[in-house]
All heavy atoms as atom14 arrays in JSON, in Angstrom:
{
  "sequence": "MPEPGQYFLKVTAANDSGYTQDCFDYYVTDGGKVYGTFCFYILEDGRAEAYTYEE",
  "atom14_mask": [
    [1, 1, 1, 1, 1, 1, 1, 1, 0, 0, 0, 0, 0, 0],
    [1, 1, 1, 1, 1, 1, 1, 0, 0, 0, 0, 0, 0, 0],
    [1, 1, 1, 1, 1, 1, 1, 1, 1, 0, 0, 0, 0, 0],
    [1, 1, 1, 1, 1, 1, 1, 0, 0, 0, 0, 0, 0, 0],
    [1, 1, 1, 1, 0, 0, 0, 0, 0, 0, 0, 0, 0, 0],
    [1, 1, 1, 1, 1, 1, 1, 1, 1, 0, 0, 0, 0, 0],
    [1, 1, 1, 1, 1, 1, 1, 1, 1, 1, 1, 1, 0, 0],
    [1, 1, 1, 1, 1, 1, 1, 1, 1, 1, 1, 0, 0, 0],
    [1, 1, 1, 1, 1, 1, 1, 1, 0, 0, 0, 0, 0, 0],
    [1, 1, 1, 1, 1, 1, 1, 1, 1, 0, 0, 0, 0, 0],
    [1, 1, 1, 1, 1, 1, 1, 0, 0, 0, 0, 0, 0, 0],
    [1, 1, 1, 1, 1, 1, 1, 0, 0, 0, 0, 0, 0, 0],
    [1, 1, 1, 1, 1, 0, 0, 0, 0, 0, 0, 0, 0, 0],
    [1, 1, 1, 1, 1, 0, 0, 0, 0, 0, 0, 0, 0, 0],
    [1, 1, 1, 1, 1, 1, 1, 1, 0, 0, 0, 0, 0, 0],
    [1, 1, 1, 1, 1, 1, 1, 1, 0, 0, 0, 0, 0, 0],
    [1, 1, 1, 1, 1, 1, 0, 0, 0, 0, 0, 0, 0, 0],
    [1, 1, 1, 1, 0, 0, 0, 0, 0, 0, 0, 0, 0, 0],
    [1, 1, 1, 1, 1, 1, 1, 1, 1, 1, 1, 1, 0, 0],
    [1, 1, 1, 1, 1, 1, 1, 0, 0, 0, 0, 0, 0, 0],
    [1, 1, 1, 1, 1, 1, 1, 1, 1, 0, 0, 0, 0, 0],
    [1, 1, 1, 1, 1, 1, 1, 1, 0, 0, 0, 0, 0, 0],
    [1, 1, 1, 1, 1, 1, 0, 0, 0, 0, 0, 0, 0, 0],
    [1, 1, 1, 1, 1, 1, 1, 1, 1, 1, 1, 0, 0, 0],
    [1, 1, 1, 1, 1, 1, 1, 1, 0, 0, 0, 0, 0, 0],
    [1, 1, 1, 1, 1, 1, 1, 1, 1, 1, 1, 1, 0, 0],
    [1, 1, 1, 1, 1, 1, 1, 1, 1, 1, 1, 1, 0, 0],
    [1, 1, 1, 1, 1, 1, 1, 0, 0, 0, 0, 0, 0, 0],
    [1, 1, 1, 1, 1, 1, 1, 0, 0, 0, 0, 0, 0, 0],
    [1, 1, 1, 1, 1, 1, 1, 1, 0, 0, 0, 0, 0, 0],
    [1, 1, 1, 1, 0, 0, 0, 0, 0, 0, 0, 0, 0, 0],
    [1, 1, 1, 1, 0, 0, 0, 0, 0, 0, 0, 0, 0, 0],
    [1, 1, 1, 1, 1, 1, 1, 1, 1, 0, 0, 0, 0, 0],
    [1, 1, 1, 1, 1, 1, 1, 0, 0, 0, 0, 0, 0, 0],
    [1, 1, 1, 1, 1, 1, 1, 1, 1, 1, 1, 1, 0, 0],
    [1, 1, 1, 1, 0, 0, 0, 0, 0, 0, 0, 0, 0, 0],
    [1, 1, 1, 1, 1, 1, 1, 0, 0, 0, 0, 0, 0, 0],
    [1, 1, 1, 1, 1, 1, 1, 1, 1, 1, 1, 0, 0, 0],
    [1, 1, 1, 1, 1, 1, 0, 0, 0, 0, 0, 0, 0, 0],
    [1, 1, 1, 1, 1, 1, 1, 1, 1, 1, 1, 0, 0, 0],
    [1, 1, 1, 1, 1, 1, 1, 1, 1, 1, 1, 1, 0, 0],
    [1, 1, 1, 1, 1, 1, 1, 1, 0, 0, 0, 0, 0, 0],
    [1, 1, 1, 1, 1, 1, 1, 1, 0, 0, 0, 0, 0, 0],
    [1, 1, 1, 1, 1, 1, 1, 1, 1, 0, 0, 0, 0, 0],
    [1, 1, 1, 1, 1, 1, 1, 1, 0, 0, 0, 0, 0, 0],
    [1, 1, 1, 1, 0, 0, 0, 0, 0, 0, 0, 0, 0, 0],
    [1, 1, 1, 1, 1, 1, 1, 1, 1, 1, 1, 0, 0, 0],
    [1, 1, 1, 1, 1, 0, 0, 0, 0, 0, 0, 0, 0, 0],
    [1, 1, 1, 1, 1, 1, 1, 1, 1, 0, 0, 0, 0, 0],
    [1, 1, 1, 1, 1, 0, 0, 0, 0, 0, 0, 0, 0, 0],
    [1, 1, 1, 1, 1, 1, 1, 1, 1, 1, 1, 1, 0, 0],
    [1, 1, 1, 1, 1, 1, 1, 0, 0, 0, 0, 0, 0, 0],
    [1, 1, 1, 1, 1, 1, 1, 1, 1, 1, 1, 1, 0, 0],
    [1, 1, 1, 1, 1, 1, 1, 1, 1, 0, 0, 0, 0, 0],
    [1, 1, 1, 1, 1, 1, 1, 1, 1, 0, 0, 0, 0, 0]
  ],
  "atom14_positions": [
    [[175.64, 162.09, 168.97], [176.45, 160.98, 168.47], [177.89, 161.46, 168.35], [178.15, 162.51, 167.79], [175.91, 160.54, 167.11], [176.58, 159.36, 166.54], [176.14, 157.92, 167.49], [176.74, 156.65, 166.47], [0.0, 0.0, 0.0], [0.0, 0.0, 0.0], [0.0, 0.0, 0.0], [0.0, 0.0, 0.0], [0.0, 0.0, 0.0], [0.0, 0.0, 0.0]],
    [[178.85, 160.69, 168.86], [180.26, 161.08, 168.73], [180.71, 161.05, 167.26], [180.19, 160.29, 166.45], [181.01, 160.03, 169.53], [180.01, 159.19, 170.2], [178.68, 159.48, 169.62], [0.0, 0.0, 0.0], [0.0, 0.0, 0.0], [0.0, 0.0, 0.0], [0.0, 0.0, 0.0], [0.0, 0.0, 0.0], [0.0, 0.0, 0.0], [0.0, 0.0, 0.0]],
    [[181.69, 161.86, 166.96], [182.29, 161.88, 165.63], [183.07, 160.58, 165.39], [183.54, 159.96, 166.35], [183.24, 163.07, 165.51], [182.56, 164.42, 165.6], [181.66, 164.68, 164.4], [182.04, 164.33, 163.27], [180.57, 165.23, 164.61], [0.0, 0.0, 0.0], [0.0, 0.0, 0.0], [0.0, 0.0, 0.0], [0.0, 0.0, 0.0], [0.0, 0.0, 0.0]],
    [[183.24, 160.17, 164.14], [184.06, 159.0, 163.86], [185.48, 159.2, 164.4], [186.02, 160.3, 164.37], [184.08, 158.93, 162.33], [182.82, 159.62, 161.92], [182.62, 160.72, 162.93], [0.0, 0.0, 0.0], [0.0, 0.0, 0.0], [0.0, 0.0, 0.0], [0.0, 0.0, 0.0], [0.0, 0.0, 0.0], [0.0, 0.0, 0.0], [0.0, 0.0, 0.0]],
    [[186.05, 158.12, 164.95], [187.4, 158.2, 165.48], [187.64, 157.17, 166.56], [186.81, 156.29, 166.81], [0.0, 0.0, 0.0], [0.0, 0.0, 0.0], [0.0, 0.0, 0.0], [0.0, 0.0, 0.0], [0.0, 0.0, 0.0], [0.0, 0.0, 0.0], [0.0, 0.0, 0.0], [0.0, 0.0, 0.0], [0.0, 0.0, 0.0], [0.0, 0.0, 0.0]],
    [[188.78, 157.3, 167.21], [189.19, 156.38, 168.27], [188.8, 156.97, 169.62], [189.01, 158.15, 169.88], [190.7, 156.17, 168.22], [191.22, 155.16, 169.2], [192.73, 154.97, 169.09], [193.45, 155.9, 168.76], [193.18, 153.77, 169.35], [0.0, 0.0, 0.0], [0.0, 0.0, 0.0], [0.0, 0.0, 0.0], [0.0, 0.0, 0.0], [0.0, 0.0, 0.0]],
    [[188.26, 156.11, 170.5], [187.82, 156.55, 171.82], [188.33, 155.57, 172.87], [188.6, 154.41, 172.57], [186.29, 156.6, 171.89], [185.71, 157.71, 171.05], [185.45, 157.52, 169.7], [185.43, 158.95, 171.62], [184.94, 158.54, 168.93], [184.9, 159.97, 170.85], [184.67, 159.76, 169.49], [184.16, 160.78, 168.75], [0.0, 0.0, 0.0], [0.0, 0.0, 0.0]],
    [[188.44, 156.07, 174.1], [188.9, 155.25, 175.22], [187.89, 155.37, 176.35], [187.32, 156.44, 176.57], [190.27, 155.72, 175.71], [191.32, 155.64, 174.66], [191.59, 156.71, 173.82], [192.03, 154.46, 174.48], [192.56, 156.62, 172.85], [193.0, 154.36, 173.5], [193.27, 155.45, 172.68], [0.0, 0.0, 0.0], [0.0, 0.0, 0.0], [0.0, 0.0, 0.0]],
    [[187.71, 154.28, 177.07], [186.8, 154.25, 178.2], [187.53, 153.63, 179.38], [188.15, 152.58, 179.26], [185.57, 153.41, 177.85], [184.5, 153.25, 178.91], [183.84, 154.59, 179.21], [183.46, 152.26, 178.44], [0.0, 0.0, 0.0], [0.0, 0.0, 0.0], [0.0, 0.0, 0.0], [0.0, 0.0, 0.0], [0.0, 0.0, 0.0], [0.0, 0.0, 0.0]],
    [[187.5, 154.33, 180.52], [188.12, 153.8, 181.73], [187.06, 153.87, 182.83], [186.51, 154.92, 183.11], [189.34, 154.61, 182.14], [190.03, 154.05, 183.37], [191.36, 154.74, 183.6], [192.05, 154.21, 184.82], [192.66, 152.91, 184.64], [0.0, 0.0, 0.0], [0.0, 0.0, 0.0], [0.0, 0.0, 0.0], [0.0, 0.0, 0.0], [0.0, 0.0, 0.0]],
    [[186.79, 152.71, 183.43], [185.8, 152.61, 184.49], [186.47, 151.95, 185.69], [187.1, 150.91, 185.55], [184.57, 151.78, 184.05], [183.6, 151.62, 185.2], [183.91, 152.41, 182.85], [0.0, 0.0, 0.0], [0.0, 0.0, 0.0], [0.0, 0.0, 0.0], [0.0, 0.0, 0.0], [0.0, 0.0, 0.0], [0.0, 0.0, 0.0], [0.0, 0.0, 0.0]],
    [[186.33, 152.57, 186.85], [186.86, 152.01, 188.09], [185.73, 151.9, 189.09], [185.03, 152.88, 189.35], [187.97, 152.9, 188.67], [189.01, 153.02, 187.69], [188.55, 152.31, 189.94], [0.0, 0.0, 0.0], [0.0, 0.0, 0.0], [0.0, 0.0, 0.0], [0.0, 0.0, 0.0], [0.0, 0.0, 0.0], [0.0, 0.0, 0.0], [0.0, 0.0, 0.0]],
    [[185.52, 150.7, 189.62], [184.5, 150.48, 190.64], [185.16, 150.62, 192.0], [186.3, 150.22, 192.2], [183.9, 149.09, 190.48], [0.0, 0.0, 0.0], [0.0, 0.0, 0.0], [0.0, 0.0, 0.0], [0.0, 0.0, 0.0], [0.0, 0.0, 0.0], [0.0, 0.0, 0.0], [0.0, 0.0, 0.0], [0.0, 0.0, 0.0], [0.0, 0.0, 0.0]],
    [[184.43, 151.22, 192.96], [184.95, 151.39, 194.32], [183.86, 151.03, 195.32], [182.68, 151.26, 195.08], [185.39, 152.83, 194.53], [0.0, 0.0, 0.0], [0.0, 0.0, 0.0], [0.0, 0.0, 0.0], [0.0, 0.0, 0.0], [0.0, 0.0, 0.0], [0.0, 0.0, 0.0], [0.0, 0.0, 0.0], [0.0, 0.0, 0.0], [0.0, 0.0, 0.0]],
    [[184.29, 150.46, 196.46], [183.31, 150.15, 197.5], [183.47, 151.13, 198.66], [184.34, 152.01, 198.64], [183.44, 148.69, 197.97], [184.74, 148.39, 198.68], [185.5, 149.29, 199.06], [185.02, 147.11, 198.86], [0.0, 0.0, 0.0], [0.0, 0.0, 0.0], [0.0, 0.0, 0.0], [0.0, 0.0, 0.0], [0.0, 0.0, 0.0], [0.0, 0.0, 0.0]],
    [[182.64, 151.0, 199.67], [182.66, 151.92, 200.81], [183.96, 151.87, 201.6], [184.31, 152.83, 202.28], [181.49, 151.62, 201.76], [180.15, 151.96, 201.15], [180.12, 152.79, 200.21], [179.13, 151.4, 201.6], [0.0, 0.0, 0.0], [0.0, 0.0, 0.0], [0.0, 0.0, 0.0], [0.0, 0.0, 0.0], [0.0, 0.0, 0.0], [0.0, 0.0, 0.0]],
    [[184.71, 150.78, 201.48], [185.98, 150.64, 202.19], [187.15, 151.28, 201.44], [188.26, 151.31, 201.93], [186.3, 149.17, 202.44], [185.31, 148.58, 203.24], [0.0, 0.0, 0.0], [0.0, 0.0, 0.0], [0.0, 0.0, 0.0], [0.0, 0.0, 0.0], [0.0, 0.0, 0.0], [0.0, 0.0, 0.0], [0.0, 0.0, 0.0], [0.0, 0.0, 0.0]],
    [[186.89, 151.74, 200.24], [187.93, 152.38, 199.45], [188.68, 151.47, 198.5], [189.58, 151.91, 197.8], [0.0, 0.0, 0.0], [0.0, 0.0, 0.0], [0.0, 0.0, 0.0], [0.0, 0.0, 0.0], [0.0, 0.0, 0.0], [0.0, 0.0, 0.0], [0.0, 0.0, 0.0], [0.0, 0.0, 0.0], [0.0, 0.0, 0.0], [0.0, 0.0, 0.0]],
    [[188.3, 150.21, 198.48], [188.93, 149.28, 197.54], [188.42, 149.58, 196.13], [187.23, 149.84, 195.93], [188.62, 147.83, 197.89], [189.29, 147.38, 199.17], [188.59, 147.32, 200.36], [190.64, 147.02, 199.17], [189.2, 146.93, 201.54], [191.25, 146.61, 200.33], [190.54, 146.57, 201.52], [191.15, 146.17, 202.67], [0.0, 0.0, 0.0], [0.0, 0.0, 0.0]],
    [[189.32, 149.54, 195.16], [188.94, 149.81, 193.78], [189.36, 148.67, 192.87], [190.27, 147.9, 193.18], [189.59, 151.11, 193.26], [191.01, 150.96, 193.27], [189.17, 152.31, 194.09], [0.0, 0.0, 0.0], [0.0, 0.0, 0.0], [0.0, 0.0, 0.0], [0.0, 0.0, 0.0], [0.0, 0.0, 0.0], [0.0, 0.0, 0.0], [0.0, 0.0, 0.0]],
    [[188.68, 148.59, 191.73], [189.04, 147.61, 190.71], [188.72, 148.2, 189.35], [187.63, 148.74, 189.15], [188.28, 146.31, 190.9], [188.66, 145.28, 189.84], [188.11, 143.9, 190.13], [187.74, 143.6, 191.27], [188.05, 143.07, 189.12], [0.0, 0.0, 0.0], [0.0, 0.0, 0.0], [0.0, 0.0, 0.0], [0.0, 0.0, 0.0], [0.0, 0.0, 0.0]],
    [[189.67, 148.09, 188.42], [189.42, 148.53, 187.06], [188.53, 147.51, 186.36], [188.62, 146.32, 186.61], [190.74, 148.67, 186.3], [191.59, 149.81, 186.85], [191.02, 150.79, 187.32], [192.82, 149.7, 186.8], [0.0, 0.0, 0.0], [0.0, 0.0, 0.0], [0.0, 0.0, 0.0], [0.0, 0.0, 0.0], [0.0, 0.0, 0.0], [0.0, 0.0, 0.0]],
    [[187.69, 148.0, 185.48], [186.67, 147.14, 184.87], [187.08, 146.5, 183.54], [186.33, 145.71, 183.01], [185.4, 147.94, 184.68], [184.69, 148.44, 186.26], [0.0, 0.0, 0.0], [0.0, 0.0, 0.0], [0.0, 0.0, 0.0], [0.0, 0.0, 0.0], [0.0, 0.0, 0.0], [0.0, 0.0, 0.0], [0.0, 0.0, 0.0], [0.0, 0.0, 0.0]],
    [[188.23, 146.84, 183.01], [188.67, 146.26, 181.75], [190.09, 145.74, 181.91], [190.81, 146.14, 182.83], [188.64, 147.3, 180.62], [187.27, 147.89, 180.42], [187.0, 149.18, 180.81], [186.26, 147.14, 179.85], [185.75, 149.73, 180.63], [184.99, 147.68, 179.67], [184.75, 148.98, 180.06], [0.0, 0.0, 0.0], [0.0, 0.0, 0.0], [0.0, 0.0, 0.0]],
    [[190.52, 144.86, 181.01], [191.86, 144.3, 181.09], [192.91, 145.37, 180.77], [193.45, 145.99, 181.66], [192.02, 143.12, 180.15], [191.27, 141.9, 180.65], [191.03, 141.81, 181.86], [190.95, 141.04, 179.83], [0.0, 0.0, 0.0], [0.0, 0.0, 0.0], [0.0, 0.0, 0.0], [0.0, 0.0, 0.0], [0.0, 0.0, 0.0], [0.0, 0.0, 0.0]],
    [[193.2, 145.58, 179.49], [194.21, 146.57, 179.13], [194.11, 146.91, 177.65], [193.49, 146.2, 176.86], [195.61, 146.07, 179.45], [195.98, 144.75, 178.8], [196.44, 144.71, 177.49], [195.86, 143.57, 179.51], [196.76, 143.5, 176.9], [196.19, 142.36, 178.92], [196.64, 142.34, 177.61], [196.97, 141.15, 177.02], [0.0, 0.0, 0.0], [0.0, 0.0, 0.0]],
    [[194.75, 148.03, 177.3], [194.88, 148.5, 175.93], [196.37, 148.52, 175.64], [197.16, 148.97, 176.47], [194.27, 149.89, 175.79], [194.58, 150.58, 174.5], [194.03, 150.14, 173.3], [195.42, 151.68, 174.46], [194.32, 150.77, 172.1], [195.7, 152.33, 173.27], [195.15, 151.86, 172.1], [195.43, 152.49, 170.92], [0.0, 0.0, 0.0], [0.0, 0.0, 0.0]],
    [[196.8, 148.04, 174.47], [198.22, 147.96, 174.15], [198.62, 149.13, 173.26], [197.98, 149.41, 172.24], [198.54, 146.62, 173.44], [200.01, 146.55, 173.04], [198.17, 145.46, 174.32], [0.0, 0.0, 0.0], [0.0, 0.0, 0.0], [0.0, 0.0, 0.0], [0.0, 0.0, 0.0], [0.0, 0.0, 0.0], [0.0, 0.0, 0.0], [0.0, 0.0, 0.0]],
    [[199.69, 149.83, 173.66], [200.26, 150.92, 172.88], [201.7, 150.55, 172.53], [202.22, 149.54, 172.99], [200.27, 152.24, 173.67], [201.2, 152.13, 174.74], [198.89, 152.58, 174.21], [0.0, 0.0, 0.0], [0.0, 0.0, 0.0], [0.0, 0.0, 0.0], [0.0, 0.0, 0.0], [0.0, 0.0, 0.0], [0.0, 0.0, 0.0], [0.0, 0.0, 0.0]],
    [[202.36, 151.39, 171.76], [203.77, 151.17, 171.45], [204.62, 151.2, 172.72], [205.67, 150.59, 172.78], [204.28, 152.22, 170.47], [203.67, 152.05, 169.09], [203.22, 150.94, 168.76], [203.64, 153.04, 168.35], [0.0, 0.0, 0.0], [0.0, 0.0, 0.0], [0.0, 0.0, 0.0], [0.0, 0.0, 0.0], [0.0, 0.0, 0.0], [0.0, 0.0, 0.0]],
    [[204.15, 151.93, 173.74], [204.89, 152.05, 174.99], [204.57, 150.97, 176.02], [205.14, 150.96, 177.09], [0.0, 0.0, 0.0], [0.0, 0.0, 0.0], [0.0, 0.0, 0.0], [0.0, 0.0, 0.0], [0.0, 0.0, 0.0], [0.0, 0.0, 0.0], [0.0, 0.0, 0.0], [0.0, 0.0, 0.0], [0.0, 0.0, 0.0], [0.0, 0.0, 0.0]],
    [[203.63, 150.09, 175.71], [203.26, 149.03, 176.65], [201.77, 148.94, 176.87], [200.98, 149.45, 176.08], [0.0, 0.0, 0.0], [0.0, 0.0, 0.0], [0.0, 0.0, 0.0], [0.0, 0.0, 0.0], [0.0, 0.0, 0.0], [0.0, 0.0, 0.0], [0.0, 0.0, 0.0], [0.0, 0.0, 0.0], [0.0, 0.0, 0.0], [0.0, 0.0, 0.0]],
    [[201.39, 148.34, 177.97], [199.97, 148.12, 178.28], [199.45, 149.24, 179.17], [200.12, 149.68, 180.1], [199.78, 146.79, 179.0], [200.12, 145.6, 178.14], [199.98, 144.3, 178.91], [200.37, 143.12, 178.04], [200.33, 141.86, 178.76], [0.0, 0.0, 0.0], [0.0, 0.0, 0.0], [0.0, 0.0, 0.0], [0.0, 0.0, 0.0], [0.0, 0.0, 0.0]],
    [[198.22, 149.68, 178.88], [197.52, 150.65, 179.71], [196.37, 149.88, 180.36], [195.4, 149.52, 179.69], [196.98, 151.84, 178.88], [196.26, 152.83, 179.76], [198.11, 152.5, 178.11], [0.0, 0.0, 0.0], [0.0, 0.0, 0.0], [0.0, 0.0, 0.0], [0.0, 0.0, 0.0], [0.0, 0.0, 0.0], [0.0, 0.0, 0.0], [0.0, 0.0, 0.0]],
    [[196.5, 149.59, 181.64], [195.54, 148.73, 182.32], [194.24, 149.47, 182.62], [194.23, 150.68, 182.85], [196.14, 148.17, 183.61], [197.19, 147.14, 183.32], [198.53, 147.48, 183.22], [196.83, 145.82, 183.09], [199.49, 146.53, 182.92], [197.78, 144.87, 182.79], [199.11, 145.23, 182.71], [200.05, 144.28, 182.4], [0.0, 0.0, 0.0], [0.0, 0.0, 0.0]],
    [[193.14, 148.72, 182.62], [191.84, 149.26, 182.97], [191.25, 150.17, 181.91], [190.39, 150.98, 182.2], [0.0, 0.0, 0.0], [0.0, 0.0, 0.0], [0.0, 0.0, 0.0], [0.0, 0.0, 0.0], [0.0, 0.0, 0.0], [0.0, 0.0, 0.0], [0.0, 0.0, 0.0], [0.0, 0.0, 0.0], [0.0, 0.0, 0.0], [0.0, 0.0, 0.0]],
    [[191.68, 150.03, 180.66], [191.23, 150.92, 179.59], [190.67, 150.1, 178.43], [191.26, 149.11, 178.02], [192.39, 151.79, 179.1], [192.91, 152.53, 180.21], [191.95, 152.76, 178.03], [0.0, 0.0, 0.0], [0.0, 0.0, 0.0], [0.0, 0.0, 0.0], [0.0, 0.0, 0.0], [0.0, 0.0, 0.0], [0.0, 0.0, 0.0], [0.0, 0.0, 0.0]],
    [[189.53, 150.55, 177.92], [188.87, 149.9, 176.78], [188.96, 150.86, 175.6], [188.64, 152.04, 175.73], [187.41, 149.61, 177.14], [186.63, 148.98, 176.03], [186.82, 147.66, 175.7], [185.68, 149.71, 175.33], [186.08, 147.06, 174.69], [184.95, 149.13, 174.33], [185.14, 147.81, 174.0], [0.0, 0.0, 0.0], [0.0, 0.0, 0.0], [0.0, 0.0, 0.0]],
    [[189.41, 150.38, 174.47], [189.53, 151.2, 173.26], [188.49, 150.74, 172.25], [188.28, 149.54, 172.05], [190.93, 151.04, 172.67], [191.16, 151.89, 171.09], [0.0, 0.0, 0.0], [0.0, 0.0, 0.0], [0.0, 0.0, 0.0], [0.0, 0.0, 0.0], [0.0, 0.0, 0.0], [0.0, 0.0, 0.0], [0.0, 0.0, 0.0], [0.0, 0.0, 0.0]],
    [[187.83, 151.72, 171.61], [186.89, 151.38, 170.56], [186.88, 152.5, 169.52], [187.41, 153.58, 169.75], [185.48, 151.15, 171.13], [184.85, 152.37, 171.74], [183.95, 153.13, 171.04], [185.16, 152.74, 173.05], [183.36, 154.25, 171.61], [184.59, 153.84, 173.63], [183.68, 154.6, 172.9], [0.0, 0.0, 0.0], [0.0, 0.0, 0.0], [0.0, 0.0, 0.0]],
    [[186.3, 152.19, 168.38], [186.24, 153.13, 167.27], [184.79, 153.39, 166.9], [183.97, 152.47, 166.89], [186.96, 152.57, 166.04], [188.43, 152.35, 166.27], [188.9, 151.15, 166.78], [189.34, 153.35, 165.99], [190.25, 150.94, 167.02], [190.7, 153.16, 166.22], [191.14, 151.95, 166.73], [192.47, 151.75, 166.97], [0.0, 0.0, 0.0], [0.0, 0.0, 0.0]],
    [[184.47, 154.63, 166.58], [183.19, 154.97, 165.95], [183.5, 155.08, 164.46], [184.35, 155.88, 164.05], [182.61, 156.3, 166.48], [182.36, 156.21, 167.99], [181.34, 156.67, 165.72], [181.3, 155.21, 168.4], [0.0, 0.0, 0.0], [0.0, 0.0, 0.0], [0.0, 0.0, 0.0], [0.0, 0.0, 0.0], [0.0, 0.0, 0.0], [0.0, 0.0, 0.0]],
    [[182.84, 154.25, 163.67], [183.08, 154.22, 162.23], [182.29, 155.3, 161.52], [181.39, 155.92, 162.09], [182.72, 152.83, 161.7], [183.41, 151.66, 162.4], [182.91, 150.34, 161.82], [184.91, 151.77, 162.3], [0.0, 0.0, 0.0], [0.0, 0.0, 0.0], [0.0, 0.0, 0.0], [0.0, 0.0, 0.0], [0.0, 0.0, 0.0], [0.0, 0.0, 0.0]],
    [[182.62, 155.54, 160.26], [181.95, 156.58, 159.47], [180.44, 156.37, 159.39], [179.69, 157.34, 159.33], [182.54, 156.61, 158.05], [183.96, 157.1, 157.98], [184.12, 158.57, 158.31], [183.18, 159.35, 158.07], [185.2, 158.94, 158.82], [0.0, 0.0, 0.0], [0.0, 0.0, 0.0], [0.0, 0.0, 0.0], [0.0, 0.0, 0.0], [0.0, 0.0, 0.0]],
    [[179.98, 155.12, 159.42], [178.54, 154.85, 159.32], [177.84, 154.87, 160.69], [176.68, 154.54, 160.81], [178.27, 153.53, 158.61], [178.82, 152.32, 159.35], [179.34, 152.48, 160.48], [178.73, 151.21, 158.81], [0.0, 0.0, 0.0], [0.0, 0.0, 0.0], [0.0, 0.0, 0.0], [0.0, 0.0, 0.0], [0.0, 0.0, 0.0], [0.0, 0.0, 0.0]],
    [[178.59, 155.25, 161.76], [178.0, 155.38, 163.08], [178.1, 154.13, 163.94], [177.78, 154.16, 165.12], [0.0, 0.0, 0.0], [0.0, 0.0, 0.0], [0.0, 0.0, 0.0], [0.0, 0.0, 0.0], [0.0, 0.0, 0.0], [0.0, 0.0, 0.0], [0.0, 0.0, 0.0], [0.0, 0.0, 0.0], [0.0, 0.0, 0.0], [0.0, 0.0, 0.0]],
    [[178.55, 153.02, 163.37], [178.69, 151.79, 164.15], [179.92, 151.9, 165.06], [180.87, 152.6, 164.75], [178.86, 150.58, 163.24], [177.63, 150.22, 162.45], [177.84, 148.99, 161.57], [178.94, 149.21, 160.63], [180.03, 148.41, 160.55], [180.14, 147.35, 161.32], [180.98, 148.67, 159.68], [0.0, 0.0, 0.0], [0.0, 0.0, 0.0], [0.0, 0.0, 0.0]],
    [[179.87, 151.18, 166.18], [181.02, 151.1, 167.09], [181.72, 149.77, 166.87], [181.07, 148.74, 166.67], [180.55, 151.22, 168.53], [0.0, 0.0, 0.0], [0.0, 0.0, 0.0], [0.0, 0.0, 0.0], [0.0, 0.0, 0.0], [0.0, 0.0, 0.0], [0.0, 0.0, 0.0], [0.0, 0.0, 0.0], [0.0, 0.0, 0.0], [0.0, 0.0, 0.0]],
    [[183.04, 149.8, 166.92], [183.83, 148.58, 166.74], [184.9, 148.55, 167.83], [185.65, 149.5, 168.01], [184.47, 148.58, 165.37], [185.25, 147.34, 165.05], [185.77, 147.36, 163.63], [184.98, 147.09, 162.72], [186.96, 147.65, 163.44], [0.0, 0.0, 0.0], [0.0, 0.0, 0.0], [0.0, 0.0, 0.0], [0.0, 0.0, 0.0], [0.0, 0.0, 0.0]],
    [[184.98, 147.43, 168.54], [185.96, 147.28, 169.62], [187.34, 147.04, 169.04], [187.5, 146.35, 168.03], [185.57, 146.12, 170.53], [0.0, 0.0, 0.0], [0.0, 0.0, 0.0], [0.0, 0.0, 0.0], [0.0, 0.0, 0.0], [0.0, 0.0, 0.0], [0.0, 0.0, 0.0], [0.0, 0.0, 0.0], [0.0, 0.0, 0.0], [0.0, 0.0, 0.0]],
    [[188.34, 147.6, 169.71], [189.74, 147.34, 169.38], [190.07, 145.95, 169.9], [189.72, 145.6, 171.03], [190.61, 148.39, 170.07], [192.08, 148.07, 170.07], [192.87, 148.39, 168.98], [192.68, 147.46, 171.16], [194.22, 148.11, 168.95], [194.04, 147.18, 171.15], [194.82, 147.5, 170.05], [196.14, 147.22, 170.06], [0.0, 0.0, 0.0], [0.0, 0.0, 0.0]],
    [[190.74, 145.15, 169.09], [191.17, 143.83, 169.54], [192.67, 143.7, 169.34], [193.22, 144.2, 168.36], [190.44, 142.7, 168.78], [190.64, 142.88, 167.39], [188.95, 142.71, 169.08], [0.0, 0.0, 0.0], [0.0, 0.0, 0.0], [0.0, 0.0, 0.0], [0.0, 0.0, 0.0], [0.0, 0.0, 0.0], [0.0, 0.0, 0.0], [0.0, 0.0, 0.0]],
    [[193.3, 143.04, 170.27], [194.74, 142.82, 170.22], [195.01, 141.36, 170.54], [194.49, 140.85, 171.53], [195.46, 143.72, 171.24], [196.94, 143.5, 171.29], [197.76, 144.04, 170.33], [197.51, 142.73, 172.29], [199.14, 143.85, 170.35], [198.89, 142.52, 172.34], [199.69, 143.09, 171.36], [201.04, 142.88, 171.39], [0.0, 0.0, 0.0], [0.0, 0.0, 0.0]],
    [[195.79, 140.73, 169.71], [196.14, 139.34, 169.94], [197.63, 139.23, 170.17], [198.42, 139.76, 169.4], [195.73, 138.48, 168.74], [194.23, 138.43, 168.54], [193.84, 137.56, 167.37], [194.6, 136.61, 167.07], [192.79, 137.8, 166.79], [0.0, 0.0, 0.0], [0.0, 0.0, 0.0], [0.0, 0.0, 0.0], [0.0, 0.0, 0.0], [0.0, 0.0, 0.0]],
    [[198.0, 138.57, 171.26], [199.43, 138.38, 171.58], [199.96, 137.15, 170.93], [199.32, 136.23, 170.65], [199.6, 138.3, 173.09], [199.29, 139.62, 173.75], [199.63, 139.62, 175.23], [200.74, 139.18, 175.58], [198.8, 140.05, 176.01], [0.0, 0.0, 0.0], [0.0, 0.0, 0.0], [0.0, 0.0, 0.0], [0.0, 0.0, 0.0], [0.0, 0.0, 0.0]]
  ]
}
């Protein structure tokens, strides 16, 4: 089980022709958007909670 804290997941799908696509929209930082990245937290009780951002 991962320790409590912030985690990031980046998944890229690719086909035999070499085309790729990121599997998530984006994560927002102070410096801007990080595309294709999913942010979530592992809480002290072991539950996972997704990061949400509203524009």
